[in-house]
C-alpha positions in Angstrom: 23.9 12.8 9.9 20.5 11.6 8.7 17.6 14.0 9.2 14.3 12.5 10.2 11.2 14.0 8.7 8.6 14.5 11.5 5.7 12.0 11.1 2.9 14.0 9.6 -0.8 13.5 9.5 -0.4 12.6 5.8 2.0 9.8 6.7 -0.6 8.4 9.0 -3.3 8.9 6.5 -1.3 7.1 3.8 -1.1 4.0 6.0 -4.7 4.3 7.0 -5.8 4.6 3.3 -3.6 1.6 2.3 -5.2 -0.5 5.0 -8.7 0.8 4.1 -8.1 -0.4 0.5 -6.7 -3.7 1.9 -3.4 -3.3 0.1 0.1 -4.4 1.1 2.9 -1.9 0.9 4.2 -4.0 -2.1 0.8 -3.7 -3.8 0.5 0.1 -3.2 4.0 0.4 -4.5 3.0 -1.2 -7.8 0.1 1.2 -8.1 2.2 4.4 -7.4 5.4 3.0 -9.0 7.5 2.9 -5.9 9.3 0.2 -4.0 7.8 -1.3 -0.9 10.6 0.1 1.3 9.8 3.6 0.0 6.1 3.2 0.9 7.2 2.1 4.4 9.4 5.1 4.8 6.5 7.4 3.7 4.3 5.8 6.3 6.8 6.1 9.1 7.4 9.7 8.2 11.0 9.1 7.1 10.4 10.7 3.7 8.0 13.4 2.5 5.3 12.0 0.2 5.8 13.6 -3.2 2.8 15.3 -4.9 2.9 13.0 -7.9 2.4 10.0 -5.5 -0.6 11.7 -3.9 -2.0 12.5 -7.3 -1.5 8.9 -8.4 -3.5 7.7 -5.3 -6.3 10.1 -6.3 -6.3 9.2 -10.0 -5.8 5.4 -9.6 -7.7 4.6 -6.4 -10.0 7.6 -6.0 -8.5 8.9 -2.8 -10.0 12.2 -1.7 -7.5 15.2 -1.7 -9.6 16.8 1.0 -9.5 13.8 3.3 -5.7 13.3 2.7 -4.7 16.9 3.4 -7.3 18.0 5.9 -8.6 14.8 7.4 -12.2 15.7 6.7 -14.9 14.0 4.6 -14.9 10.5 3.0 -11.6 8.8 2.2 -12.7 8.2 -1.4 -13.6 10.8 -3.9 -17.3 10.3 -4.5 -16.9 11.8 -8.0 -14.9 8.7 -9.2 -17.7 6.6 -10.7 -16.0 4.3 -13.1 -12.9 2.1 -12.7 -10.1 3.0 -15.1 -8.1 0.2 -16.8 -5.1 1.2 -14.8 -7.0 0.4 -11.6 -8.0 -2.9 -13.0 -4.5 -3.7 -13.9 -3.2 -2.5 -10.5 -5.8 -4.5 -8.7 -4.8 -7.7 -10.6 -1.2 -7.0 -9.8 -2.0 -6.5 -6.2 -3.9 -9.8 -6.0 -1.1 -11.6 -7.7 1.5 -10.1 -5.2 -0.8 -11.1 -2.3 -1.2 -14.6 -3.6 2.5 -15.0 -4.2 3.2 -13.9 -0.6 0.7 -16.4 0.7 2.2 -19.2 -1.3 5.7 -18.4 0.0 4.4 -18.4 3.6 2.6 -21.7 3.0 5.7 -23.3 1.5 7.7 -22.2 4.5 5.1 -23.6 6.9 5.0 -27.0 5.0 8.8 -27.2 5.1 8.8 -26.6 8.9 6.1 -29.3 9.3 8.0 -31.8 7.2 11.2 -31.1 9.2 9.3 -31.5 12.5 7.8 -34.8 11.3 11.2 -36.1 10.2 12.6 -35.4 13.7 9.8 -37.2 15.5 
């Protein structure tokens, strides 16, 4: 029997923060070194979010611990003033993943158009 972890405020905040940063689940997974499916399970409250993932969000993206745990204050830690090389790398990987997904969607769309034009 699979036990379901109750959806917590942290699960909701993880999703909110990911969207605030305009990241896909894949892209966030690259940053915190987790698979997309795991990020989805965190966001749906199916898994507890490990402390090292929260720390990674703080260290790599500047997420505020206070906001994440208590829901108060700004989402981003205002003390983070410079961008670390890890963030730059993660940002580039995120952009690459987003572009690859767009290309796949466009390719599928073009194939559908070509098929519909052949049939008409």
